[in-house]
C-alpha positions in Angstrom: -21.7 -19.1 -79.5 -21.6 -15.3 -78.9 -18.4 -13.3 -78.2 -18.4 -9.7 -76.9 -15.4 -7.7 -78.0 -14.4 -4.4 -76.4 -13.0 -1.8 -78.7 -14.0 -3.7 -81.7 -13.2 -0.8 -84.0 -9.8 -0.2 -82.3 -6.3 -1.5 -82.6 -6.6 -4.5 -80.3 -10.3 -5.3 -80.6 -10.7 -5.1 -84.3 -8.4 -8.0 -85.2 -10.2 -10.1 -82.6 -13.6 -9.4 -84.0 -12.3 -10.0 -87.6 -10.8 -13.3 -86.7 -13.9 -14.5 -84.9 -16.3 -13.4 -87.7 -14.0 -15.1 -90.3 -14.5 -18.3 -88.3 -18.3 -17.9 -88.5 -18.7 -16.9 -84.8 -21.4 -14.6 -83.6 -19.7 -11.3 -82.5 -21.1 -8.4 -80.5 -18.9 -5.4 -81.1 -18.8 -2.9 -78.2 -18.1 0.6 -79.2 -18.7 4.1 -77.9 -20.2 5.1 -81.3 -23.6 3.6 -82.0 -23.2 4.4 -85.7 -20.0 2.4 -86.1 -19.9 -0.5 -88.5 -18.1 -3.8 -87.9 -18.3 -6.3 -90.7 -20.2 -9.4 -89.7 -20.8 -8.2 -86.1 -23.7 -6.8 -84.2 -22.7 -3.3 -82.9 -23.7 -2.3 -79.4 -22.9 1.1 -77.9 -21.6 0.5 -74.4 -19.6 2.7 -72.0 -16.9 1.6 -69.7 -18.4 4.1 -67.2 -21.8 2.3 -67.1 -22.1 -0.9 -65.1 -25.6 -1.4 -66.6 -24.3 -1.2 -70.2 -21.5 -3.7 -69.5 -23.7 -6.1 -67.5 -26.3 -6.1 -70.3 -23.6 -6.7 -72.9 -21.9 -9.6 -71.0 -25.1 -11.4 -70.0 -25.4 -14.7 -72.0 -22.0 -14.3 -73.7 -19.8 -17.3 -74.2 -16.7 -15.1 -74.2 -15.7 -11.5 -73.5 -12.5 -9.9 -74.7 -11.6 -6.8 -72.7 -8.7 -4.3 -72.4 -8.6 -0.9 -70.8 -8.4 2.2 -72.9 -5.5 4.6 -72.7 -6.4 7.5 -70.4 -6.0 8.9 -66.9 -5.3 6.1 -64.4 -8.1 7.3 -62.2 -10.6 6.7 -65.0 -9.0 3.4 -65.9 -9.3 2.2 -62.3 -13.0 3.1 -62.3 -13.5 1.2 -65.6 -11.7 -1.8 -64.2 -14.0 -1.9 -61.2 -17.1 -1.5 -63.4 -16.0 -4.4 -65.6 -15.5 -6.6 -62.5 -19.0 -5.7 -61.2 -20.5 -6.5 -64.6 -18.6 -9.8 -64.8 -19.8 -10.9 -61.4 -23.4 -10.0 -62.2 -23.6 -11.3 -65.7 -21.4 -14.4 -65.4 -20.2 -14.7 -69.0 -18.8 -18.1 -70.0 -15.2 -16.8 -70.2 -13.3 -13.6 -70.0 -10.0 -12.9 -71.8 -8.2 -9.8 -70.6 -5.3 -8.2 -72.4 -3.0 -6.1 -70.1 -1.7 -4.2 -73.1 1.8 -4.4 -71.5 0.9 -2.8 -68.2 2.1 -4.6 -65.0 -0.2 -7.0 -63.1 1.8 -7.3 -59.9 -0.6 -6.4 -57.1 2.3 -4.7 -55.3 2.6 -2.3 -58.2 -1.1 -1.4 -58.1 -3.0 0.3 -60.8 -6.1 -0.5 -62.9 -4.6 -3.5 -64.8 -3.5 -5.2 -61.6 -6.9 -4.5 -60.1 -8.7 -6.0 -63.0 -6.4 -9.1 -63.2 -6.8 -9.8 -59.4 -10.5 -9.2 -59.5 -11.0 -11.7 -62.4 -9.0 -14.3 -60.4 -11.4 -13.9 -57.5 -14.6 -13.7 -59.6 -15.2 -17.4 -60.1 -15.6 -16.8 -63.8 -13.4 -18.7 -66.3 -10.7 -16.3 -67.4 -7.2 -15.9 -68.8 -4.9 -12.8 -68.8 -2.9 -12.1 -71.9 0.4 -10.4 -71.0 2.3 -8.8 -73.9 5.4 -6.7 -73.4 5.6 -4.0 -76.1 3.5 -3.8 -79.3 5.1 -3.8 -82.7 2.3 -1.4 -83.8 4.0 1.3 -81.6 6.6 1.4 -84.4 3.9 2.6 -86.8 3.4 5.9 -85.0 4.2 8.8 -87.4 7.2 10.0 -85.4 8.8 6.5 -85.7 7.8 5.3 -89.1 8.3 8.6 -90.8 11.8 8.8 -89.4 12.5 5.3 -90.7 11.3 6.2 -94.2 12.7 9.7 -94.4 16.0 9.4 -92.5 16.7 5.7 -92.2 16.6 6.0 -88.4 14.3 4.1 -86.0 13.8 6.1 -82.9 12.4 4.5 -79.7 12.7 5.2 -75.9 14.7 2.1 -75.0 18.4 1.3 -74.8 20.1 -0.3 -77.8 20.9 -3.3 -75.7 17.4 -3.7 -74.2 15.8 -7.0 -75.3 12.1 -7.1 -75.8 9.6 -9.8 -76.6 7.7 -7.7 -79.1 4.1 -8.8 -80.1 1.6 -7.6 -82.6 -2.1 -6.8 -82.1 -2.6 -9.7 -84.6 -0.9 -12.0 -82.2 -3.2 -10.9 -79.4 -6.1 -11.8 -81.7 -4.7 -15.3 -82.4 -4.1 -15.9 -78.7 -7.5 -14.6 -77.7 -9.4 -16.9 -80.1 -7.2 -19.8 -78.9 -8.1 -19.0 -75.3 -11.8 -18.9 -76.1 -11.4 -22.4 -77.4 -9.2 -23.6 -74.6 -11.0 -23.0 -71.2 -8.5 -25.4 -69.6 -5.8 -22.7 -70.0 -6.2 -20.1 -67.2 -4.1 -17.5 -65.5 -1.5 -15.5 -67.2 -0.4 -16.2 -70.8 2.7 -14.3 -72.0 2.7 -13.2 -75.6 5.7 -12.1 -77.6 8.7 -13.1 -79.6 11.2 -15.5 -77.9 14.1 -15.0 -77.7 13.6 -11.3 -77.1 15.3 -8.9 -79.6 16.9 -5.5 -79.4 16.4 -2.2 -81.1 19.2 -2.8 -83.6 17.5 -6.1 -84.5 14.3 -4.2 -85.2 16.2 -1.8 -87.4 17.8 -4.7 -89.3 14.3 -6.1 -90.0 13.1 -2.8 -91.3 16.2 -2.4 -93.4 15.8 -5.8 -95.0 12.1 -5.1 -95.7 12.6 -1.6 -97.1 15.8 -2.3 -99.0 17.7 0.5 -97.4 20.0 1.1 -94.4 18.1 1.7 -91.1 19.8 2.3 -87.8 18.3 2.3 -84.3 18.4 5.5 -82.2 17.6 5.5 -78.5 15.6 8.6 -77.5 14.5 9.8 -74.1 11.1 9.2 -72.6 10.4 12.9 -72.8 11.1 13.0 -76.5 8.7 10.1 -76.9 6.1 11.9 -74.8 6.3 15.0 -77.0 5.8 12.8 -80.1 2.8 10.9 -78.9 1.0 13.7 -77.0 -0.8 15.0 -80.2 -2.2 11.5 -80.8 -3.3 10.5 -77.3 -3.3 13.7 -75.2 -0.8 15.2 -72.7 -2.0 13.2 -69.7 -1.8 9.7 -71.2 1.5 10.7 -72.9 3.0 11.7 -69.6 2.0 8.3 -68.1 3.5 6.4 -71.0 6.8 8.4 -70.7 6.9 7.6 -67.0 6.5 3.9 -67.8 9.5 4.1 -70.3 11.5 6.0 -67.7 10.9 3.1 -65.2 11.7 0.6 -67.9 15.2 2.2 -68.3 16.2 0.6 -65.0 15.1 -2.9 -66.1 17.4 -5.4 -67.8 14.9 -6.1 -70.5 11.3 -7.1 -71.2 11.3 -10.7 -72.2 8.5 -13.2 -71.8 9.1 -16.4 -69.8 8.8 -19.5 -71.9 7.0 -21.5 -69.1 3.8 -19.5 -69.4 4.1 -18.5 -73.1 1.5 -18.8 -75.8 4.0 -20.9 -77.6 4.0 -23.5 -74.8 0.5 -23.3 -73.5 -1.4 -22.9 -76.8 1.0 -23.8 -79.5 0.6 -20.3 -80.9 3.8 -18.7 -82.1 3.8 -14.9 -82.4 5.0 -13.3 -85.6 8.6 -12.5 -86.2 9.3 -8.8 -87.0 9.8 -9.6 -90.8 6.5 -11.6 -90.8 4.7 -8.7 -89.1 6.2 -6.1 -91.5 4.9 -8.3 -94.4 1.4 -8.5 -92.8 1.4 -4.7 -92.4 2.3 -4.3 -96.1 5.4 -2.3 -95.4 
């Protein structure tokens, strides 16, 4: 069985590729760099902007893992439509799509909602992984350096804002399970349950590091300034806007009814377990 993994050298795709190859599965790693190396995988250079590249990569695949790259929303929407065209043409055995925490409500619009709705209408077996926020966000230099140097965990959410945090490693576990469970379709929520707050995160870091750590809410604009050097001004502005909208929400918790815990018997890592996996 052959599995095609988008972004196989990146944060989300790499753990998926690693997990599948460790299980002896045949993996095709899609990257923008034809010289990239992915242990145990065949590397294919394919661009989100090329329907031909995507169709050729998907044809004959038993499974495809896809997520949209960070970038301008106009580009992401074009990529989503290209993916859908390729899926309809190539008809892979199954598609697993990670929303990366972006909304999938059609009323909200956007690239992620377009791709989720298109997959539902494609006639191809699929599932949509819906995480809330990624624990790996806490490894950005602005955040983790502050934890280590000042004992302060800064993040653009309220101290009382509960989140069902998930790891990229959890996404990999759920993706592999969904490839093996074609009977599970639709949206699968991935994240810790019950949801936890910023001070809970700080407590987990404190226990792991053996020092006091406190949570510090920061503004979306402060966060934008910190991430712009890593991802660019445009994407950073979009992320800041998402956190600004989040400030009006009561929290970001998964619903147990459609969780990976219930549907797949896959339980995401706790924060202490994730910290141990990261070697922190």
